[in-house]
PDB file of N, CA, C and O in Angstrom:
ATOM      1  N   MET A   1     -17.355  17.732  19.988  1.00  0.00           N
ATOM      2  CA  MET A   1     -16.897  16.970  20.094  1.00  0.00           C
ATOM      3  C   MET A   1     -17.350  15.543  18.597  1.00  0.00           C
ATOM      4  O   MET A   1     -18.510  15.315  18.252  1.00  0.00           O
ATOM      5  N   PRO A   2     -16.292  14.934  18.081  1.00  0.00           N
ATOM      6  CA  PRO A   2     -16.421  14.243  17.287  1.00  0.00           C
ATOM      7  C   PRO A   2     -17.082  13.068  17.395  1.00  0.00           C
ATOM      8  O   PRO A   2     -16.712  12.367  18.337  1.00  0.00           O
ATOM      9  N   ASN A   3     -18.391  12.425  16.367  1.00  0.00           N
ATOM     10  CA  ASN A   3     -18.929  10.955  17.045  1.00  0.00           C
ATOM     11  C   ASN A   3     -17.402  10.194  16.746  1.00  0.00           C
ATOM     12  O   ASN A   3     -16.715  10.182  15.725  1.00  0.00           O
ATOM     13  N   THR A   4     -17.212   9.636  17.955  1.00  0.00           N
ATOM     14  CA  THR A   4     -16.322   8.167  17.643  1.00  0.00           C
ATOM     15  C   THR A   4     -17.432   6.637  18.312  1.00  0.00           C
ATOM     16  O   THR A   4     -17.313   5.753  19.160  1.00  0.00           O
ATOM     17  N   ALA A   5     -18.290   7.009  17.466  1.00  0.00           N
ATOM     18  CA  ALA A   5     -18.791   5.306  18.027  1.00  0.00           C
ATOM     19  C   ALA A   5     -18.405   4.804  16.703  1.00  0.00           C
ATOM     20  O   ALA A   5     -19.200   3.876  16.557  1.00  0.00           O
ATOM     21  N   ASN A   6     -17.928   4.830  16.014  1.00  0.00           N
ATOM     22  CA  ASN A   6     -17.710   3.987  14.810  1.00  0.00           C
ATOM     23  C   ASN A   6     -16.006   3.870  14.396  1.00  0.00           C
ATOM     24  O   ASN A   6     -15.400   3.258  13.517  1.00  0.00           O
ATOM     25  N   ARG A   7     -15.727   4.490  15.148  1.00  0.00           N
ATOM     26  CA  ARG A   7     -13.687   4.446  15.089  1.00  0.00           C
ATOM     27  C   ARG A   7     -13.361   3.452  16.131  1.00  0.00           C
ATOM     28  O   ARG A   7     -14.264   3.165  16.917  1.00  0.00           O
ATOM     29  N   SER A   8     -12.535   3.044  16.223  1.00  0.00           N
ATOM     30  CA  SER A   8     -11.473   1.986  16.702  1.00  0.00           C
ATOM     31  C   SER A   8     -10.143   2.962  17.333  1.00  0.00           C
ATOM     32  O   SER A   8      -9.763   3.890  16.620  1.00  0.00           O
ATOM     33  N   ARG A   9      -9.654   2.795  18.289  1.00  0.00           N
ATOM     34  CA  ARG A   9      -8.586   2.942  18.951  1.00  0.00           C
ATOM     35  C   ARG A   9      -7.556   1.660  19.082  1.00  0.00           C
ATOM     36  O   ARG A   9      -7.680   0.623  19.734  1.00  0.00           O
ATOM     37  N   TYR A  10      -6.458   2.128  18.196  1.00  0.00           N
ATOM     38  CA  TYR A  10      -5.330   0.745  18.134  1.00  0.00           C
ATOM     39  C   TYR A  10      -4.083   1.391  19.010  1.00  0.00           C
ATOM     40  O   TYR A  10      -3.566   2.484  18.780  1.00  0.00           O
ATOM     41  N   PHE A  11      -3.756   0.582  19.942  1.00  0.00           N
ATOM     42  CA  PHE A  11      -2.489   1.009  20.646  1.00  0.00           C
ATOM     43  C   PHE A  11      -1.188   0.233  20.552  1.00  0.00           C
ATOM     44  O   PHE A  11      -0.923  -0.931  20.849  1.00  0.00           O
ATOM     45  N   LEU A  12      -0.480   1.185  20.070  1.00  0.00           N
ATOM     46  CA  LEU A  12       0.845   0.641  19.095  1.00  0.00           C
ATOM     47  C   LEU A  12       2.423   0.830  20.138  1.00  0.00           C
ATOM     48  O   LEU A  12       3.027   1.882  20.349  1.00  0.00           O
ATOM     49  N   ASP A  13       2.721  -0.367  20.572  1.00  0.00           N
ATOM     50  CA  ASP A  13       4.453  -0.523  21.077  1.00  0.00           C
ATOM     51  C   ASP A  13       5.377   0.132  20.319  1.00  0.00           C
ATOM     52  O   ASP A  13       6.086  -0.602  19.631  1.00  0.00           O
ATOM     53  N   VAL A  14       5.597   1.470  20.239  1.00  0.00           N
ATOM     54  CA  VAL A  14       6.898   1.822  19.319  1.00  0.00           C
ATOM     55  C   VAL A  14       8.222   2.366  20.337  1.00  0.00           C
ATOM     56  O   VAL A  14       8.166   3.013  21.383  1.00  0.00           O
ATOM     57  N   GLU A  15       9.197   1.929  19.723  1.00  0.00           N
ATOM     58  CA  GLU A  15      10.493   2.265  20.592  1.00  0.00           C
ATOM     59  C   GLU A  15      10.974   3.738  20.610  1.00  0.00           C
ATOM     60  O   GLU A  15      11.277   4.198  19.510  1.00  0.00           O
ATOM     61  N   PRO A  16      11.065   4.377  21.461  1.00  0.00           N
ATOM     62  CA  PRO A  16      11.194   6.120  21.937  1.00  0.00           C
ATOM     63  C   PRO A  16      11.733   6.358  20.498  1.00  0.00           C
ATOM     64  O   PRO A  16      10.903   6.846  19.732  1.00  0.00           O
ATOM     65  N   GLU A  17      12.969   6.104  19.985  1.00  0.00           N
ATOM     66  CA  GLU A  17      13.377   6.089  18.400  1.00  0.00           C
ATOM     67  C   GLU A  17      12.956   6.487  17.575  1.00  0.00           C
ATOM     68  O   GLU A  17      13.105   7.630  17.144  1.00  0.00           O
ATOM     69  N   LEU A  18      12.147   5.396  17.030  1.00  0.00           N
ATOM     70  CA  LEU A  18      11.323   5.328  16.283  1.00  0.00           C
ATOM     71  C   LEU A  18      10.080   6.136  15.791  1.00  0.00           C
ATOM     72  O   LEU A  18       9.774   6.355  14.618  1.00  0.00           O
ATOM     73  N   ARG A  19       9.158   6.696  17.378  1.00  0.00           N
ATOM     74  CA  ARG A  19       8.626   7.461  17.956  1.00  0.00           C
ATOM     75  C   ARG A  19       9.013   9.166  17.131  1.00  0.00           C
ATOM     76  O   ARG A  19       8.458   9.988  16.402  1.00  0.00           O
ATOM     77  N   ASN A  20      10.507   8.924  17.939  1.00  0.00           N
ATOM     78  CA  ASN A  20      10.854  10.578  17.863  1.00  0.00           C
ATOM     79  C   ASN A  20      10.714  10.758  16.049  1.00  0.00           C
ATOM     80  O   ASN A  20      10.128  11.707  15.527  1.00  0.00           O
ATOM     81  N   ARG A  21      11.322   9.739  15.349  1.00  0.00           N
ATOM     82  CA  ARG A  21      11.326   9.595  14.307  1.00  0.00           C
ATOM     83  C   ARG A  21      10.090  10.312  13.149  1.00  0.00           C
ATOM     84  O   ARG A  21      10.164  11.234  12.336  1.00  0.00           O
ATOM     85  N   PHE A  22       8.999   9.391  13.551  1.00  0.00           N
ATOM     86  CA  PHE A  22       7.639   9.751  13.214  1.00  0.00           C
ATOM     87  C   PHE A  22       7.499  11.090  13.289  1.00  0.00           C
ATOM     88  O   PHE A  22       7.514  11.798  12.282  1.00  0.00           O
ATOM     89  N   LYS A  23       7.357  11.529  14.448  1.00  0.00           N
ATOM     90  CA  LYS A  23       7.004  12.839  15.065  1.00  0.00           C
ATOM     91  C   LYS A  23       7.545  13.706  14.132  1.00  0.00           C
ATOM     92  O   LYS A  23       6.953  14.554  13.463  1.00  0.00           O
ATOM     93  N   ALA A  24       8.771  13.407  14.144  1.00  0.00           N
ATOM     94  CA  ALA A  24       9.280  15.148  13.862  1.00  0.00           C
ATOM     95  C   ALA A  24       9.306  14.887  12.115  1.00  0.00           C
ATOM     96  O   ALA A  24       9.473  15.831  11.343  1.00  0.00           O
ATOM     97  N   PHE A  25       9.139  13.656  11.706  1.00  0.00           N
ATOM     98  CA  PHE A  25       8.254  13.617   9.843  1.00  0.00           C
ATOM     99  C   PHE A  25       7.099  14.386  10.343  1.00  0.00           C
ATOM    100  O   PHE A  25       7.606  15.487  10.562  1.00  0.00           O
ATOM    101  N   ALA A  26       5.953  14.462  10.628  1.00  0.00           N
ATOM    102  CA  ALA A  26       4.701  14.326  11.031  1.00  0.00           C
ATOM    103  C   ALA A  26       4.983  16.441  11.273  1.00  0.00           C
ATOM    104  O   ALA A  26       4.514  17.229  10.452  1.00  0.00           O
ATOM    105  N   ALA A  27       5.730  16.869  12.416  1.00  0.00           N
ATOM    106  CA  ALA A  27       6.323  18.297  12.376  1.00  0.00           C
ATOM    107  C   ALA A  27       6.766  19.018  10.790  1.00  0.00           C
ATOM    108  O   ALA A  27       6.120  19.798  10.089  1.00  0.00           O
ATOM    109  N   LEU A  28       7.854  18.525  10.618  1.00  0.00           N
ATOM    110  CA  LEU A  28       8.080  18.833   9.528  1.00  0.00           C
ATOM    111  C   LEU A  28       6.985  18.947   8.032  1.00  0.00           C
ATOM    112  O   LEU A  28       7.203  19.601   7.012  1.00  0.00           O
ATOM    113  N   GLN A  29       6.004  18.225   8.297  1.00  0.00           N
ATOM    114  CA  GLN A  29       4.947  18.407   7.227  1.00  0.00           C
ATOM    115  C   GLN A  29       3.561  19.415   7.527  1.00  0.00           C
ATOM    116  O   GLN A  29       2.534  19.696   6.909  1.00  0.00           O
ATOM    117  N   GLY A  30       4.218  19.805   8.948  1.00  0.00           N
ATOM    118  CA  GLY A  30       2.859  20.483   9.621  1.00  0.00           C
ATOM    119  C   GLY A  30       1.596  19.606   9.710  1.00  0.00           C
ATOM    120  O   GLY A  30       0.509  20.067   9.362  1.00  0.00           O
ATOM    121  N   LYS A  31       1.722  18.375  10.161  1.00  0.00           N
ATOM    122  CA  LYS A  31       0.788  17.455  10.594  1.00  0.00           C
ATOM    123  C   LYS A  31       1.074  17.291  11.869  1.00  0.00           C
ATOM    124  O   LYS A  31       1.994  17.803  12.507  1.00  0.00           O
ATOM    125  N   THR A  32      -0.315  16.051  12.462  1.00  0.00           N
ATOM    126  CA  THR A  32      -0.350  15.405  13.711  1.00  0.00           C
ATOM    127  C   THR A  32       0.066  14.216  13.666  1.00  0.00           C
ATOM    128  O   THR A  32      -0.297  13.673  12.623  1.00  0.00           O
ATOM    129  N   MET A  33       0.861  13.352  14.542  1.00  0.00           N
ATOM    130  CA  MET A  33       0.893  12.033  14.555  1.00  0.00           C
ATOM    131  C   MET A  33       0.252  11.350  13.676  1.00  0.00           C
ATOM    132  O   MET A  33       0.618  10.583  12.785  1.00  0.00           O
ATOM    133  N   LYS A  34      -0.966  11.799  14.108  1.00  0.00           N
ATOM    134  CA  LYS A  34      -2.409  10.893  13.901  1.00  0.00           C
ATOM    135  C   LYS A  34      -2.531  10.529  12.407  1.00  0.00           C
ATOM    136  O   LYS A  34      -2.553   9.471  11.779  1.00  0.00           O
ATOM    137  N   GLU A  35      -2.627  12.346  11.975  1.00  0.00           N
ATOM    138  CA  GLU A  35      -2.575  12.441  10.173  1.00  0.00           C
ATOM    139  C   GLU A  35      -1.400  11.757   9.631  1.00  0.00           C
ATOM    140  O   GLU A  35      -1.521  11.308   8.492  1.00  0.00           O
ATOM    141  N   TRP A  36      -0.636  11.647  10.046  1.00  0.00           N
ATOM    142  CA  TRP A  36       1.196  11.265   9.378  1.00  0.00           C
ATOM    143  C   TRP A  36       0.868   9.645   9.227  1.00  0.00           C
ATOM    144  O   TRP A  36       0.906   8.977   8.194  1.00  0.00           O
ATOM    145  N   LEU A  37       0.573   9.267  10.413  1.00  0.00           N
ATOM    146  CA  LEU A  37       0.116   7.370  10.428  1.00  0.00           C
ATOM    147  C   LEU A  37      -0.885   7.160   9.639  1.00  0.00           C
ATOM    148  O   LEU A  37      -0.625   6.297   8.801  1.00  0.00           O
ATOM    149  N   THR A  38      -1.904   7.590   9.565  1.00  0.00           N
ATOM    150  CA  THR A  38      -3.067   7.747   8.955  1.00  0.00           C
ATOM    151  C   THR A  38      -2.283   7.616   7.319  1.00  0.00           C
ATOM    152  O   THR A  38      -2.250   6.528   6.744  1.00  0.00           O
ATOM    153  N   GLU A  39      -1.856   8.511   6.881  1.00  0.00           N
ATOM    154  CA  GLU A  39      -1.573   8.557   5.697  1.00  0.00           C
ATOM    155  C   GLU A  39      -0.544   7.678   5.186  1.00  0.00           C
ATOM    156  O   GLU A  39      -0.398   7.205   4.059  1.00  0.00           O
ATOM    157  N   ALA A  40       0.302   7.525   6.496  1.00  0.00           N
ATOM    158  CA  ALA A  40       1.405   6.531   6.264  1.00  0.00           C
ATOM    159  C   ALA A  40       0.834   4.679   5.989  1.00  0.00           C
ATOM    160  O   ALA A  40       1.490   3.960   5.235  1.00  0.00           O
ATOM    161  N   ILE A  41      -0.325   4.190   6.658  1.00  0.00           N
ATOM    162  CA  ILE A  41      -0.955   3.224   6.515  1.00  0.00           C
ATOM    163  C   ILE A  41      -2.154   2.843   5.167  1.00  0.00           C
ATOM    164  O   ILE A  41      -2.502   1.738   4.750  1.00  0.00           O
ATOM    165  N   ILE A  42      -2.570   4.190   4.736  1.00  0.00           N
ATOM    166  CA  ILE A  42      -3.391   3.919   3.666  1.00  0.00           C
ATOM    167  C   ILE A  42      -1.905   3.984   2.638  1.00  0.00           C
ATOM    168  O   ILE A  42      -1.667   2.898   2.110  1.00  0.00           O
ATOM    169  N   ALA A  43      -1.220   4.754   2.410  1.00  0.00           N
ATOM    170  CA  ALA A  43      -0.582   4.487   1.234  1.00  0.00           C
ATOM    171  C   ALA A  43       0.244   3.453   1.226  1.00  0.00           C
ATOM    172  O   ALA A  43       1.150   3.561   0.400  1.00  0.00           O
ATOM    173  N   LYS A  44       0.239   2.220   2.041  1.00  0.00           N
ATOM    174  CA  LYS A  44       1.351   1.016   2.731  1.00  0.00           C
ATOM    175  C   LYS A  44      -0.039  -0.314   1.948  1.00  0.00           C
ATOM    176  O   LYS A  44       0.205  -1.403   1.428  1.00  0.00           O
ATOM    177  N   LEU A  45      -1.438   0.368   2.164  1.00  0.00           N
ATOM    178  CA  LEU A  45      -2.284  -0.614   1.803  1.00  0.00           C
ATOM    179  C   LEU A  45      -2.780  -0.343   0.552  1.00  0.00           C
ATOM    180  O   LEU A  45      -3.442  -1.236   0.023  1.00  0.00           O
ATOM    181  N   GLU A  46      -2.592   0.805  -0.110  1.00  0.00           N
ATOM    182  CA  GLU A  46      -2.256   0.624  -1.450  1.00  0.00           C
ATOM    183  C   GLU A  46      -1.688   0.359  -2.206  1.00  0.00           C
ATOM    184  O   GLU A  46      -2.021  -0.009  -3.333  1.00  0.00           O
ATOM    185  N   ASP A  47      -0.297   0.535  -1.582  1.00  0.00           N
ATOM    186  CA  ASP A  47       0.848  -0.571  -2.257  1.00  0.00           C
ATOM    187  C   ASP A  47       0.465  -1.692  -2.156  1.00  0.00           C
ATOM    188  O   ASP A  47       0.763  -2.263  -3.205  1.00  0.00           O
ATOM    189  N   GLU A  48      -0.200  -2.579  -1.265  1.00  0.00           N
ATOM    190  CA  GLU A  48      -0.042  -3.794  -1.036  1.00  0.00           C
ATOM    191  C   GLU A  48      -1.620  -4.390  -1.778  1.00  0.00           C
ATOM    192  O   GLU A  48      -1.858  -5.598  -1.755  1.00  0.00           O
ATOM    193  N   ILE A  49      -2.544  -3.471  -2.364  1.00  0.00           N
ATOM    194  CA  ILE A  49      -3.764  -3.590  -3.040  1.00  0.00           C
ATOM    195  C   ILE A  49      -3.232  -3.832  -4.641  1.00  0.00           C
ATOM    196  O   ILE A  49      -3.566  -4.735  -5.408  1.00  0.00           O
ATOM    197  N   ASP A  50      -2.427  -2.874  -4.837  1.00  0.00           N
ATOM    198  CA  ASP A  50      -1.281  -2.493  -6.235  1.00  0.00           C
ATOM    199  C   ASP A  50      -0.509  -3.862  -6.186  1.00  0.00           C
ATOM    200  O   ASP A  50      -0.247  -4.189  -7.344  1.00  0.00           O
ATOM    201  N   SER A  51      -0.167  -4.543  -5.513  1.00  0.00           N
ATOM    202  CA  SER A  51       0.657  -5.745  -5.585  1.00  0.00           C
ATOM    203  C   SER A  51      -0.248  -6.638  -6.005  1.00  0.00           C
ATOM    204  O   SER A  51      -0.246  -6.864  -7.215  1.00  0.00           O
ATOM    205  N   VAL A  52      -0.965  -7.167  -5.383  1.00  0.00           N
ATOM    206  CA  VAL A  52      -2.294  -8.021  -5.404  1.00  0.00           C
ATOM    207  C   VAL A  52      -2.518  -8.024  -6.653  1.00  0.00           C
ATOM    208  O   VAL A  52      -2.354  -9.042  -7.325  1.00  0.00           O
ATOM    209  N   GLU A  53      -3.051  -6.539  -7.311  1.00  0.00           N
ATOM    210  CA  GLU A  53      -3.996  -6.752  -8.473  1.00  0.00           C
ATOM    211  C   GLU A  53      -3.167  -7.255  -9.517  1.00  0.00           C
ATOM    212  O   GLU A  53      -3.551  -8.091 -10.334  1.00  0.00           O
ATOM    213  N   GLY A  54      -1.692  -6.595  -9.484  1.00  0.00           N
ATOM    214  CA  GLY A  54      -0.468  -6.849 -10.431  1.00  0.00           C
ATOM    215  C   GLY A  54      -0.448  -8.283 -10.966  1.00  0.00           C
ATOM    216  O   GLY A  54      -0.330  -8.830 -12.062  1.00  0.00           O
ATOM    217  N   LEU A  55      -0.655  -8.724  -9.386  1.00  0.00           N
ATOM    218  CA  LEU A  55       0.040 -10.668  -9.214  1.00  0.00           C
ATOM    219  C   LEU A  55      -1.466 -10.716 -10.014  1.00  0.00           C
ATOM    220  O   LEU A  55      -1.278 -10.363 -11.178  1.00  0.00           O
ATOM    221  N   SER A  56      -2.305 -10.905  -9.869  1.00  0.00           N
ATOM    222  CA  SER A  56      -3.687 -11.547 -10.429  1.00  0.00           C
ATOM    223  C   SER A  56      -3.678 -11.214 -12.130  1.00  0.00           C
ATOM    224  O   SER A  56      -3.871 -12.047 -13.016  1.00  0.00           O
ATOM    225  N   ALA A  57      -3.437  -9.960 -12.283  1.00  0.00           N
ATOM    226  CA  ALA A  57      -2.968  -9.689 -13.835  1.00  0.00           C
ATOM    227  C   ALA A  57      -2.091 -10.449 -15.109  1.00  0.00           C
ATOM    228  O   ALA A  57      -2.212 -10.522 -16.332  1.00  0.00           O
ATOM    229  N   LEU A  58      -0.811 -11.148 -13.723  1.00  0.00           N
ATOM    230  CA  LEU A  58       0.007 -11.638 -14.594  1.00  0.00           C
ATOM    231  C   LEU A  58      -0.465 -12.965 -14.830  1.00  0.00           C
ATOM    232  O   LEU A  58      -0.339 -13.549 -15.906  1.00  0.00           O
ATOM    233  N   ALA A  59      -1.088 -13.501 -13.665  1.00  0.00           N
ATOM    234  CA  ALA A  59      -1.830 -14.999 -13.978  1.00  0.00           C
ATOM    235  C   ALA A  59      -2.976 -14.959 -14.853  1.00  0.00           C
ATOM    236  O   ALA A  59      -3.304 -16.127 -15.061  1.00  0.00           O
ATOM    237  N   ASP A  60      -3.880 -14.011 -15.576  1.00  0.00           N
ATOM    238  CA  ASP A  60      -4.518 -13.861 -15.891  1.00  0.00           C
ATOM    239  C   ASP A  60      -4.237 -14.437 -17.503  1.00  0.00           C
ATOM    240  O   ASP A  60      -3.915 -13.522 -18.260  1.00  0.00           O
ATOM    241  N   THR A  61      -4.285 -15.374 -17.945  1.00  0.00           N
ATOM    242  CA  THR A  61      -3.856 -15.749 -19.635  1.00  0.00           C
ATOM    243  C   THR A  61      -4.431 -15.687 -20.832  1.00  0.00           C
ATOM    244  O   THR A  61      -4.058 -15.900 -21.986  1.00  0.00           O
ATOM    245  N   GLU A  62      -5.843 -15.208 -20.096  1.00  0.00           N
ATOM    246  CA  GLU A  62      -6.831 -15.346 -21.269  1.00  0.00           C
ATOM    247  C   GLU A  62      -6.690 -13.806 -22.558  1.00  0.00           C
ATOM    248  O   GLU A  62      -6.611 -12.615 -22.254  1.00  0.00           O
ATOM    249  N   GLY A  63      -6.700 -14.304 -23.699  1.00  0.00           N
ATOM    250  CA  GLY A  63      -6.270 -13.426 -24.453  1.00  0.00           C
ATOM    251  C   GLY A  63      -4.677 -13.727 -24.846  1.00  0.00           C
ATOM    252  O   GLY A  63      -4.296 -13.286 -25.930  1.00  0.00           O
ATOM    253  N   THR A  64      -4.026 -14.230 -24.273  1.00  0.00           N
ATOM    254  CA  THR A  64      -2.717 -14.609 -24.394  1.00  0.00           C
ATOM    255  C   THR A  64      -1.771 -15.877 -25.379  1.00  0.00           C
ATOM    256  O   THR A  64      -2.423 -16.851 -25.757  1.00  0.00           O
ATOM    257  N   MET A  65      -0.462 -15.816 -25.705  1.00  0.00           N
ATOM    258  CA  MET A  65      -0.370 -17.176 -26.815  1.00  0.00           C
ATOM    259  C   MET A  65       0.868 -17.192 -25.635  1.00  0.00           C
ATOM    260  O   MET A  65       1.321 -16.519 -24.710  1.00  0.00           O
ATOM    261  N   SER A  66       1.098 -18.665 -26.484  1.00  0.00           N
ATOM    262  CA  SER A  66       2.441 -19.349 -25.630  1.00  0.00           C
ATOM    263  C   SER A  66       3.566 -18.354 -26.885  1.00  0.00           C
ATOM    264  O   SER A  66       3.441 -17.806 -27.980  1.00  0.00           O
ATOM    265  N   LEU A  67       4.743 -18.621 -25.745  1.00  0.00           N
ATOM    266  CA  LEU A  67       5.805 -17.955 -27.065  1.00  0.00           C
ATOM    267  C   LEU A  67       6.046 -18.481 -28.056  1.00  0.00           C
ATOM    268  O   LEU A  67       6.496 -17.746 -28.935  1.00  0.00           O
ATOM    269  N   GLU A  68       5.874 -19.922 -28.377  1.00  0.00           N
ATOM    270  CA  GLU A  68       6.169 -20.873 -29.355  1.00  0.00           C
ATOM    271  C   GLU A  68       5.267 -20.367 -30.167  1.00  0.00           C
ATOM    272  O   GLU A  68       5.738 -19.875 -31.193  1.00  0.00           O
ATOM    273  N   ALA A  69       3.804 -20.314 -30.011  1.00  0.00           N
ATOM    274  CA  ALA A  69       2.630 -20.028 -30.595  1.00  0.00           C
ATOM    275  C   ALA A  69       3.109 -18.350 -31.733  1.00  0.00           C
ATOM    276  O   ALA A  69       2.731 -18.054 -32.867  1.00  0.00           O
ATOM    277  N   TYR A  70       4.006 -17.642 -30.809  1.00  0.00           N
ATOM    278  CA  TYR A  70       3.906 -16.081 -31.159  1.00  0.00           C
ATOM    279  C   TYR A  70       4.986 -16.531 -31.959  1.00  0.00           C
ATOM    280  O   TYR A  70       4.766 -16.116 -33.097  1.00  0.00           O
ATOM    281  N   LEU A  71       6.360 -17.366 -31.918  1.00  0.00           N
ATOM    282  CA  LEU A  71       6.924 -17.431 -32.662  1.00  0.00           C
ATOM    283  C   LEU A  71       6.945 -17.959 -34.099  1.00  0.00           C
ATOM    284  O   LEU A  71       7.562 -17.770 -35.148  1.00  0.00           O
ATOM    285  N   GLU A  72       6.046 -18.647 -33.657  1.00  0.00           N
ATOM    286  CA  GLU A  72       5.340 -19.399 -35.196  1.00  0.00           C
ATOM    287  C   GLU A  72       4.979 -18.192 -36.014  1.00  0.00           C
ATOM    288  O   GLU A  72       5.593 -17.637 -36.926  1.00  0.00           O
ATOM    289  N   SER A  73       3.813 -17.930 -35.446  1.00  0.00           N
ATOM    290  CA  SER A  73       2.907 -16.991 -36.077  1.00  0.00           C
ATOM    291  C   SER A  73       4.306 -15.495 -37.062  1.00  0.00           C
ATOM    292  O   SER A  73       4.336 -14.889 -38.133  1.00  0.00           O
ATOM    293  N   ARG A  74       4.960 -15.567 -36.111  1.00  0.00           N
ATOM    294  CA  ARG A  74       6.360 -14.276 -36.991  1.00  0.00           C
ATOM    295  C   ARG A  74       6.777 -15.065 -37.800  1.00  0.00           C
ATOM    296  O   ARG A  74       6.804 -14.407 -38.840  1.00  0.00           O
ATOM    297  N   ASN A  75       7.263 -16.445 -38.110  1.00  0.00           N
ATOM    298  CA  ASN A  75       7.746 -16.917 -38.702  1.00  0.00           C
ATOM    299  C   ASN A  75       6.836 -17.196 -40.019  1.00  0.00           C
ATOM    300  O   ASN A  75       7.446 -16.916 -41.050  1.00  0.00           O
ATOM    301  N   GLY A  76       5.912 -17.539 -40.163  1.00  0.00           N
ATOM    302  CA  GLY A  76       4.963 -18.368 -40.783  1.00  0.00           C
ATOM    303  C   GLY A  76       4.215 -17.617 -41.853  1.00  0.00           C
ATOM    304  O   GLY A  76       3.339 -18.184 -42.508  1.00  0.00           O
TER     305      GLY A  76
END
């Protein structure tokens, strides 16, 4: 039996129709519901991290110039 000392269990109330949908998707991919849900959670987490990093990059102004300065440099 695998060591479950470092694992947490979460109980999720899901509507039967939604449960049947993700159970079907998991089965079509040859996965258990646990595997399918874990992959879905990881994908969502990675998307959220990418979004935060992208927004942070947009806020970084180091090494940039204003539009006015850029246009002046092109005309100058």
